[in-house]
VMD Tcl script that draws the C-alpha trace (Angstrom):
set ca {
  {-83.14 -6.37 -100.65}
  {-85.61 -3.66 -101.77}
  {-87.34 -1.35 -99.30}
  {-90.67 -3.14 -99.97}
  {-89.11 -6.55 -99.34}
  {-87.40 -5.37 -96.17}
  {-90.66 -3.91 -94.83}
  {-92.60 -7.09 -95.59}
  {-89.92 -9.27 -94.00}
  {-90.08 -7.18 -90.84}
  {-93.90 -7.29 -90.61}
  {-94.54 -10.77 -91.99}
  {-91.48 -13.08 -92.15}
  {-93.81 -15.72 -93.66}
  {-94.70 -13.52 -96.71}
  {-94.42 -14.43 -100.40}
  {-94.08 -12.05 -103.38}
  {-95.17 -12.98 -106.92}
  {-95.43 -11.24 -110.26}
  {-98.67 -10.86 -112.27}
  {-98.36 -14.48 -113.49}
  {-97.97 -15.76 -109.91}
  {-94.29 -16.59 -110.38}
  {-92.36 -16.22 -107.12}
  {-90.08 -13.17 -107.03}
  {-89.29 -13.10 -103.28}
  {-89.92 -14.88 -100.02}
  {-89.81 -13.97 -96.31}
  {-86.94 -15.25 -94.16}
  {-89.11 -17.57 -92.02}
  {-91.14 -19.03 -94.90}
  {-87.93 -19.66 -96.84}
  {-86.89 -22.21 -94.19}
  {-89.98 -24.30 -95.01}
  {-89.99 -23.87 -98.80}
  {-86.36 -24.94 -99.23}
  {-83.93 -23.93 -101.96}
  {-84.65 -22.86 -105.56}
  {-87.78 -20.90 -104.74}
  {-87.40 -17.81 -106.92}
  {-88.83 -18.31 -110.39}
  {-91.10 -21.18 -109.44}
  {-94.88 -20.93 -109.65}
  {-97.11 -20.29 -106.66}
  {-99.01 -23.56 -107.23}
  {-95.79 -25.61 -107.08}
  {-95.01 -24.36 -103.61}
  {-98.34 -23.75 -101.92}
  {-101.72 -25.49 -101.94}
  {-104.87 -23.39 -101.50}
  {-107.04 -25.26 -98.99}
  {-109.72 -22.59 -98.49}
  {-111.56 -21.82 -100.63}
  {-111.64 -25.53 -101.47}
  {-110.09 -26.74 -104.72}
  {-108.76 -23.29 -105.57}
  {-105.54 -22.47 -107.35}
  {-103.69 -19.29 -108.26}
  {-106.19 -18.51 -111.03}
  {-108.98 -18.32 -108.47}
  {-106.92 -16.00 -106.26}
  {-107.39 -13.14 -108.72}
  {-110.94 -12.76 -107.36}
  {-109.87 -13.28 -103.71}
  {-107.74 -10.20 -103.12}
  {-107.97 -9.11 -99.45}
  {-109.90 -12.26 -98.41}
  {-108.69 -14.72 -95.76}
  {-107.00 -17.76 -97.28}
  {-105.81 -21.02 -95.78}
  {-102.65 -22.29 -97.49}
  {-100.41 -25.32 -96.98}
  {-96.71 -25.63 -97.77}
  {-96.55 -28.68 -100.02}
  {-93.05 -29.76 -98.94}
  {-93.61 -29.72 -95.17}
  {-97.38 -29.62 -94.59}
  {-97.19 -26.34 -92.62}
  {-100.55 -24.54 -92.68}
  {-100.61 -20.79 -93.24}
  {-103.40 -18.26 -92.77}
  {-103.18 -15.07 -94.81}
  {-104.31 -12.84 -97.64}
  {-102.82 -11.24 -100.71}
  {-102.76 -7.71 -101.98}
  {-101.21 -5.76 -104.84}
  {-98.02 -4.03 -103.79}
  {-96.99 -0.51 -104.91}
  {-94.51 -1.97 -107.38}
  {-97.22 -4.10 -109.03}
  {-96.24 -7.38 -107.40}
  {-98.68 -9.56 -105.47}
  {-97.77 -9.80 -101.82}
  {-99.10 -12.80 -99.89}
  {-98.93 -11.94 -96.15}
  {-99.17 -15.06 -94.01}
  {-98.98 -16.33 -90.45}
  {-98.54 -19.95 -89.33}
  {-101.92 -21.56 -88.56}
  {-101.46 -24.09 -85.75}
  {-104.48 -25.45 -83.89}
  {-103.00 -28.43 -82.04}
  {-99.89 -29.32 -80.13}
  {-99.17 -32.08 -82.64}
  {-99.11 -29.54 -85.46}
  {-96.88 -27.28 -83.42}
  {-94.37 -30.04 -82.72}
  {-94.18 -31.06 -86.38}
  {-93.85 -27.44 -87.56}
  {-90.50 -26.93 -85.78}
  {-91.15 -23.21 -85.55}
  {-89.00 -21.17 -83.15}
  {-90.20 -18.07 -81.32}
  {-87.65 -16.01 -83.27}
  {-89.34 -17.03 -86.57}
  {-92.51 -15.08 -85.75}
  {-93.36 -11.53 -86.69}
  {-95.51 -8.89 -84.95}
  {-98.77 -10.08 -86.57}
  {-98.06 -13.66 -85.48}
  {-98.44 -12.75 -81.79}
  {-102.14 -11.86 -81.91}
  {-103.23 -14.47 -79.39}
  {-102.63 -17.48 -81.64}
  {-102.27 -20.88 -80.06}
  {-98.88 -21.05 -81.75}
  {-97.42 -18.28 -79.64}
  {-98.42 -19.95 -76.40}
  {-97.11 -23.32 -77.50}
  {-93.85 -21.90 -78.84}
  {-93.24 -19.90 -75.66}
  {-94.05 -22.96 -73.55}
  {-91.70 -25.06 -75.63}
  {-88.92 -22.49 -75.23}
  {-89.43 -22.40 -71.47}
  {-89.37 -26.18 -71.39}
  {-86.10 -26.25 -73.32}
  {-84.59 -23.58 -71.04}
  {-85.70 -25.50 -67.95}
  {-84.34 -28.75 -69.34}
  {-81.01 -27.09 -70.11}
  {-80.90 -25.56 -66.62}
  {-81.63 -28.93 -65.00}
  {-78.86 -30.51 -67.07}
  {-76.40 -27.80 -66.01}
  {-77.34 -28.17 -62.35}
  {-77.06 -31.94 -62.63}
  {-73.62 -31.65 -64.22}
  {-72.45 -29.29 -61.47}
  {-73.81 -31.63 -58.79}
  {-71.99 -34.56 -60.41}
  {-68.71 -32.61 -60.53}
  {-69.12 -31.52 -56.90}
  {-69.98 -35.06 -55.82}
  {-66.91 -36.41 -57.63}
  {-64.69 -33.83 -55.94}
  {-66.13 -34.54 -52.49}
  {-65.92 -38.30 -52.95}
  {-62.31 -38.27 -54.15}
  {-60.82 -35.57 -51.91}
  {-58.12 -36.72 -49.48}
  {-59.70 -35.02 -46.47}
  {-62.56 -36.64 -44.65}
  {-65.86 -34.77 -44.88}
  {-68.82 -35.15 -42.54}
  {-72.17 -33.38 -42.93}
  {-73.82 -32.94 -39.53}
  {-77.50 -32.30 -38.94}
  {-79.04 -30.82 -35.80}
  {-77.68 -32.37 -32.65}
  {-74.31 -33.05 -34.32}
  {-75.56 -36.32 -35.83}
  {-73.82 -37.47 -39.01}
  {-76.02 -37.09 -42.08}
  {-73.49 -38.14 -44.73}
  {-69.78 -38.90 -45.12}
  {-67.40 -39.12 -48.06}
  {-65.15 -42.08 -48.81}
  {-62.07 -40.59 -47.10}
  {-64.07 -40.07 -43.90}
  {-65.15 -43.72 -43.83}
  {-61.55 -44.88 -44.40}
  {-60.14 -42.57 -41.72}
  {-62.80 -43.57 -39.18}
  {-62.74 -47.23 -40.20}
  {-66.55 -47.35 -40.39}
  {-68.79 -47.71 -43.48}
  {-71.09 -44.79 -44.28}
  {-74.22 -46.77 -43.45}
  {-72.93 -47.25 -39.90}
  {-72.00 -43.55 -39.57}
  {-75.30 -42.00 -40.68}
  {-77.53 -41.10 -37.76}
  {-74.77 -41.48 -35.16}
  {-73.41 -38.58 -33.08}
  {-70.03 -37.38 -34.24}
  {-68.46 -37.58 -30.78}
  {-68.88 -41.34 -30.87}
  {-66.04 -41.43 -33.40}
  {-64.24 -38.08 -32.92}
  {-63.73 -36.13 -29.71}
  {-62.51 -32.57 -29.58}
  {-59.06 -32.12 -28.09}
  {-59.22 -29.96 -24.93}
  {-58.32 -26.39 -25.79}
  {-59.45 -26.72 -29.42}
  {-62.24 -24.13 -29.56}
  {-64.77 -23.87 -32.38}
  {-63.75 -20.30 -33.17}
  {-60.16 -21.32 -33.96}
  {-59.04 -21.65 -37.58}
  {-57.61 -25.16 -37.04}
  {-59.46 -27.69 -34.89}
  {-58.15 -30.95 -33.48}
  {-59.89 -34.21 -32.58}
  {-58.98 -37.59 -31.17}
  {-60.27 -40.24 -33.58}
  {-61.50 -43.42 -31.86}
  {-61.55 -46.40 -34.18}
  {-63.24 -49.71 -33.43}
  {-59.94 -51.52 -33.96}
  {-58.52 -49.63 -30.99}
  {-56.19 -47.39 -33.02}
  {-56.38 -43.78 -32.00}
  {-54.83 -40.86 -33.83}
  {-54.91 -37.09 -33.86}
  {-57.02 -35.45 -36.58}
  {-56.75 -31.83 -37.63}
  {-59.16 -29.77 -39.73}
  {-61.92 -27.18 -39.69}
  {-65.66 -26.78 -39.25}
  {-68.14 -24.32 -40.73}
  {-71.88 -23.75 -41.07}
  {-73.85 -23.94 -44.33}
  {-77.51 -23.51 -45.33}
  {-79.31 -26.28 -47.22}
  {-82.93 -26.77 -48.37}
  {-83.34 -28.94 -45.27}
  {-82.03 -26.26 -42.92}
  {-78.70 -25.37 -41.31}
  {-75.95 -27.96 -41.43}
  {-72.36 -28.22 -40.19}
  {-69.52 -29.36 -42.45}
  {-66.49 -30.95 -40.76}
  {-63.27 -31.41 -42.75}
  {-60.48 -33.43 -41.14}
  {-57.27 -35.29 -41.96}
  {-54.89 -37.64 -40.16}
  {-52.30 -35.36 -38.50}
  {-50.02 -38.22 -37.36}
  {-47.53 -37.67 -40.16}
  {-47.68 -33.89 -39.71}
  {-46.92 -34.28 -36.00}
  {-44.01 -36.62 -36.74}
  {-42.49 -34.21 -39.27}
  {-42.98 -31.23 -36.96}
  {-41.34 -33.12 -34.11}
  {-38.38 -34.02 -36.32}
  {-38.11 -30.38 -37.37}
  {-38.14 -29.21 -33.76}
  {-35.54 -31.78 -32.77}
  {-33.32 -30.82 -35.69}
  {-33.54 -27.10 -34.95}
  {-32.97 -27.69 -31.24}
  {-29.88 -29.84 -31.87}
  {-28.42 -27.42 -34.42}
  {-29.14 -24.41 -32.23}
  {-27.59 -25.93 -29.11}
  {-24.59 -27.20 -31.04}
  {-24.02 -23.70 -32.44}
  {-24.05 -21.98 -29.06}
  {-20.80 -23.49 -27.81}
  {-18.60 -22.68 -30.84}
  {-20.15 -19.21 -31.06}
  {-19.20 -18.51 -27.44}
  {-15.69 -19.81 -28.15}
  {-15.40 -17.45 -31.13}
  {-16.84 -14.35 -29.48}
  {-14.67 -14.47 -26.38}
  {-11.29 -14.45 -28.23}
  {-12.55 -11.79 -30.63}
  {-13.41 -9.57 -27.68}
  {-10.01 -10.09 -26.08}
  {-8.13 -9.31 -29.28}
  {-10.25 -6.25 -30.06}
  {-9.67 -4.87 -26.53}
  {-5.89 -5.05 -26.96}
  {-5.40 -7.70 -24.25}
  {-3.41 -9.81 -26.72}
  {-1.26 -6.94 -27.92}
  {-1.63 -3.76 -29.90}
  {-4.13 -3.92 -32.77}
  {-4.11 -1.59 -35.77}
  {-7.17 0.50 -36.56}
  {-7.86 -1.53 -39.71}
  {-7.65 -4.82 -37.80}
  {-9.82 -3.48 -34.98}
  {-12.50 -2.50 -37.50}
  {-12.51 -5.99 -38.98}
  {-12.66 -7.51 -35.49}
  {-15.65 -5.32 -34.63}
  {-17.45 -6.47 -37.81}
  {-16.76 -10.11 -36.93}
  {-17.87 -9.59 -33.32}
  {-21.06 -7.78 -34.42}
  {-22.00 -10.54 -36.82}
  {-21.20 -13.12 -34.16}
  {-23.67 -11.41 -31.83}
  {-26.31 -11.44 -34.59}
  {-25.76 -15.13 -35.17}
  {-25.99 -15.80 -31.42}
  {-29.23 -13.79 -31.30}
  {-30.62 -15.85 -34.18}
  {-29.77 -19.07 -32.36}
  {-31.39 -17.81 -29.15}
  {-34.50 -16.71 -31.08}
  {-34.82 -20.10 -32.80}
  {-34.54 -21.91 -29.46}
  {-37.11 -19.59 -27.86}
  {-39.46 -19.99 -30.81}
  {-39.34 -23.79 -30.76}
  {-39.75 -23.94 -26.97}
  {-42.74 -21.59 -27.16}
  {-44.37 -23.61 -29.94}
  {-43.85 -26.88 -28.12}
  {-45.08 -25.43 -24.81}
  {-41.82 -26.32 -23.04}
  {-41.06 -22.69 -22.10}
  {-42.94 -22.12 -18.82}
  {-44.46 -18.74 -17.98}
  {-44.21 -17.38 -14.43}
  {-47.49 -15.46 -14.21}
  {-47.56 -13.13 -11.23}
  {-48.18 -9.46 -10.39}
  {-45.34 -6.99 -10.97}
  {-45.02 -3.21 -10.48}
  {-45.64 -1.28 -13.67}
  {-42.70 0.99 -12.78}
  {-40.31 -1.99 -12.96}
  {-41.37 -2.71 -16.53}
  {-41.01 0.96 -17.47}
  {-37.53 1.27 -15.94}
  {-36.25 -1.91 -17.59}
  {-37.57 -0.66 -20.92}
  {-35.67 2.60 -20.46}
  {-32.47 0.72 -19.61}
  {-32.79 -1.60 -22.63}
  {-33.95 0.83 -25.31}
  {-32.53 4.23 -24.37}
  {-28.96 3.45 -25.62}
  {-30.37 2.03 -28.88}
  {-32.52 5.13 -29.46}
  {-29.62 7.50 -28.69}
  {-27.33 5.62 -31.09}
  {-29.91 6.05 -33.87}
  {-30.75 9.67 -33.04}
  {-34.37 8.77 -32.20}
  {-36.36 10.31 -29.34}
  {-37.74 7.63 -26.98}
  {-40.84 8.37 -24.91}
  {-42.06 5.86 -22.31}
  {-45.34 6.57 -20.47}
  {-46.77 4.33 -17.74}
  {-50.18 4.81 -16.13}
  {-52.96 2.79 -14.62}
  {-54.84 1.69 -11.55}
  {-52.65 -1.20 -10.48}
  {-49.76 -3.51 -11.26}
  {-49.35 -5.61 -14.35}
  {-49.83 -9.36 -14.32}
  {-47.87 -11.97 -16.24}
  {-44.31 -13.11 -16.80}
  {-42.36 -9.85 -16.42}
  {-39.30 -11.13 -18.30}
  {-41.32 -12.36 -21.28}
  {-43.52 -9.25 -21.40}
  {-40.33 -7.17 -21.34}
  {-39.02 -9.30 -24.25}
  {-42.16 -8.49 -26.27}
  {-42.03 -4.74 -25.63}
  {-38.26 -4.57 -26.27}
  {-38.80 -6.39 -29.59}
  {-41.54 -3.95 -30.57}
  {-39.55 -0.95 -29.38}
  {-36.32 -2.01 -31.12}
  {-38.21 -2.56 -34.38}
  {-39.84 0.86 -34.06}
  {-36.49 2.58 -33.44}
  {-34.93 0.70 -36.35}
  {-37.58 1.99 -38.80}
  {-37.88 5.56 -37.47}
  {-35.83 8.31 -39.14}
  {-33.34 10.29 -36.99}
  {-34.96 13.19 -35.16}
  {-38.38 11.50 -35.00}
  {-39.94 9.87 -31.94}
  {-40.96 6.41 -30.75}
  {-43.67 6.41 -28.09}
  {-44.29 3.47 -25.77}
  {-47.43 3.58 -23.61}
  {-48.04 1.12 -20.75}
  {-51.55 1.10 -19.31}
  {-52.46 -1.19 -16.36}
  {-56.16 -1.61 -15.66}
  {-58.04 -4.20 -13.57}
  {-58.77 -6.21 -16.72}
  {-55.10 -6.33 -17.72}
  {-52.07 -4.59 -19.20}
  {-52.10 -2.87 -22.60}
  {-48.88 -1.96 -24.42}
  {-48.78 0.42 -27.39}
  {-45.63 1.13 -29.44}
  {-45.96 3.86 -32.08}
  {-43.27 5.02 -34.51}
  {-42.93 7.62 -37.25}
  {-41.48 5.30 -39.87}
  {-42.81 4.36 -43.33}
  {-45.57 2.17 -41.90}
  {-46.75 -1.28 -42.97}
  {-49.13 -1.86 -45.92}
  {-52.54 -3.03 -44.71}
  {-52.34 -6.34 -46.59}
  {-49.08 -7.24 -44.80}
  {-50.05 -6.38 -41.21}
  {-50.95 -9.98 -40.40}
  {-47.95 -11.47 -42.19}
  {-45.37 -9.49 -40.19}
  {-45.96 -11.97 -37.34}
  {-44.86 -14.92 -39.49}
  {-41.43 -16.44 -39.00}
  {-38.64 -14.80 -41.04}
  {-41.09 -12.47 -42.81}
  {-39.79 -8.97 -43.43}
  {-41.46 -6.09 -45.25}
  {-39.54 -5.52 -48.48}
  {-38.13 -2.07 -49.06}
  {-38.13 -1.13 -45.36}
  {-35.34 0.94 -43.89}
  {-33.16 -1.60 -42.07}
  {-30.13 0.19 -40.69}
  {-29.62 -2.69 -38.27}
  {-29.89 -6.39 -39.02}
  {-32.56 -8.62 -37.55}
  {-33.46 -12.28 -37.38}
  {-37.03 -11.93 -38.66}
  {-38.23 -13.93 -35.63}
  {-38.86 -11.18 -33.07}
  {-42.51 -10.56 -33.95}
  {-43.25 -14.28 -34.31}
  {-41.83 -14.86 -30.81}
  {-43.75 -11.85 -29.47}
  {-47.04 -13.23 -30.79}
  {-46.42 -16.65 -29.19}
  {-45.62 -15.01 -25.84}
  {-48.78 -12.89 -26.04}
  {-50.81 -15.99 -27.00}
  {-49.52 -17.88 -23.97}
  {-50.71 -14.98 -21.81}
  {-54.17 -15.29 -23.41}
  {-53.82 -11.86 -25.01}
  {-53.80 -10.33 -28.49}
  {-51.28 -8.44 -30.60}
  {-51.97 -6.46 -33.77}
  {-50.28 -4.09 -36.20}
  {-52.13 -0.88 -37.09}
  {-51.55 2.40 -38.84}
  {-50.16 5.24 -36.73}
  {-52.64 7.67 -35.21}
  {-51.26 10.53 -37.29}
  {-51.94 8.63 -40.51}
  {-48.36 7.52 -41.06}
  {-45.99 5.21 -39.23}
  {-47.02 2.05 -37.38}
  {-48.78 1.29 -34.12}
  {-48.37 -2.11 -32.44}
  {-50.83 -2.91 -29.67}
  {-50.48 -5.92 -27.32}
  {-52.76 -6.89 -24.46}
  {-51.95 -9.10 -21.47}
  {-55.22 -9.84 -19.63}
  {-55.23 -10.23 -15.85}
  {-57.01 -13.53 -15.04}
  {-58.04 -12.08 -11.69}
  {-60.20 -9.51 -13.53}
  {-61.80 -6.63 -11.71}
  {-61.21 -8.35 -8.35}
  {-57.43 -7.97 -8.67}
}
mol new
graphics top color blue
foreach p $ca { graphics top sphere $p radius 0.5 }
foreach p [lrange $ca 0 end-1] q [lrange $ca 1 end] { graphics top cylinder $p $q radius 0.2 }
display resetview
């Protein structure tokens, strides 16, 4: 494309170039769409009709240089307004703009906004109509996309296995999906407008701020079952709403009960043979059954040590299941803080000395602790043993006990490698262990899970943090005193 042609196409994409005999030598990109193929070499009169001045043809145009012309594309009926001039290379350049004076013309022209050039945007009706059409198309496309998304969302909601209720102000049901109607045994028309607690009642102790909520579902047929799910707030064009998701937890409860029974049976059945194994091993290793070689004594010690680990695992599993089922009672009562500190020293000092770790226990406060002393001791020993296990020789583990009127706070800080931030919640899961940690002694992977359950039953909290010095770990557990400041 020549420089002249490129300039004309930029300024007037509806331009036409002809030689001195009015034979077409070039055409603008937008006009080419309306003229069709095989344009070059054809005569001006074949392609365009001169409508003003009336009954004019290309021969008349010789006297009309620079004057306003009204042209029509013969093949499509598109009207053009323009003028012609002699170009520097001797060609005749016809510079045009679409001439649209009605919406009907605009619709039939099929002109896009991108077809227009700078001179086409001088307040012509076409520009407004084309822009409006483009906005209309964009809006139509947006509505279609939103409609498609709404249809997909509605299909997901309608076919999900969990029941879904949308609650308006006052906890009245505004809508329900198919699973909700099947679980409640009530058609949607009978649910809408009714309070939720007519069909589902919160289980005592299931607070709204908990991650998993429980309800008792009351069906008209008299069948009741336990439902489990969640609830959260959303904003809608009609205001705030509450979404309730729930499922039938009967099968979950049955499977969990079977799991607990299985673990309880296996654990109890393992205790007796383990005791029968450990006792003879101890007698043989002590020499009570005769002299034992050093090699044999070493093997007996390995067997005895692993027997103790297996017995600890069994005890932890039993404790865990009893805590989860609520069958392990807590004796909540005041106890001297000094008793807890002394028992910690007795339990952890030999372990720390064997590992070459310095153990520091500090107790302070305005009164006694309150809770189940044995279970609180179990928590702090678990935390302290873990800290010692992951602390290098020569470093220190610090245990701080603080008793205040509002309750007891326990902090256990070590100088080990620490726990990555994204794993500090997971360390309280059953059998979870941080990979790559220094584990000079074996463990069951249940100690922290048991500790969290004990703390929960005291109404307290437990968390894993980074050490105050920037390395190591800090575990903090709280055991609130229900008597409060009046204790």
